[in-house]
C-alpha positions, 0 to 999 in steps of 0.5 A: 028408907033402906038402901041396898048396896052392891054387896046386898044385890050380889048376895041376892043374885047368888041365892037365887041362882043356887035355889034355881039350880037346886030346883032344876036338879030336883025336877030332872033328877030322875031324867038322867040315865047312865052313859058309861065311859071306861078308861084303862091305863096301861102300865108299860103297854100291858093289856091284861084287861079289856073294856069288855072284861070290865063291862061284864063285871059291871053288868053282873051288878046292873043288867043294863046300866045304860038305863039305870038312873045315875042316883041308883048306882052304888059307886062305892060298891062298883069300885070294890067290885072292879078292884076284886078283878085279878088284874086291877090295881085300883079303880075310880068311879065317878059321875057327872051331872049330865048322866055320864058314869066314868070308870078309870081302871089302873092295871096291875103291872107284871114285872116277871113271869114265873115257872116253878117247875109246875105252874106259870104265873106272873109276879106284879109290881106289888110283889103279888102273884097273878095268873097268866092272861088269856088276852095278853102275854107280857114281855118280862123276865122269866124266873125259873128253878126252885122258886118259893116265897123267899125267891119271889120276895127276892125277885121282887126286890131285885127287879124293882131295883133294876126298874128304877135304875136307868142302866138296868131298865129292861136289861135283866131277861132271866133269873134261875134259882139253882139249889145253891146259886142264882144265875142271871141273864141279861139283854147285853149278851148270851153269857150267864151271870153267877150272882151267888146268894141274895145278899149285897144286891146293891153292891153287886148291881153297882159292880156289874154296871161298872164292869159292863160300862168298861167294855166295848160292844165286841167285848160284851158279845164275846163274854161267856160267864160273869161272876160277881160273887167275889169281893171288889171284883168281877171275874169273867170268861170269854 
């Protein structure tokens, strides 16, 4: 006579449950209709995208996605389509057994607004340009003057450094590329900073930080010009 031990019984129960779930899924596979959920993550509370923008792109592929069986949704194609949108950094699409289709979109983050004398556009955190949005105007530093690809690259470098430095975060409000010099404006006063060229960025930032931290509030307000192009010193007028 064969004796079933506890492990044998548990194995039989597990197999029965698995077979039951597979049968249920097979029987009801076509009964699940898609219910769409959209989530947009906002970088620095920027609102370039709306749920309607994303819905419009989804319905360009599926006329009425709410009535499409979940297994008929091409998730990879839908992600690629959403990521083709200008303001989308990345998109994740996933489904659940109860028929929900979730779309989670992370927006591109604008770090500067550029005016090159002819056109206005944004520079994002990846160093790419993107057009202005009809939905939202980002409060970011304004970059003007002779702005070409080299200046865009330097703007990206400089602003990423400032974003990652607690002291400089949200301090730089403007960058003006003159023919032979760079001028920078900050939220610390109405003065302009003579920045020089694109070299020694970290040294200039550290020197300027120490200078600002040495001043009282009234002294900051009285500043008219600050120059960080001289070695080991900051020259200013008030």
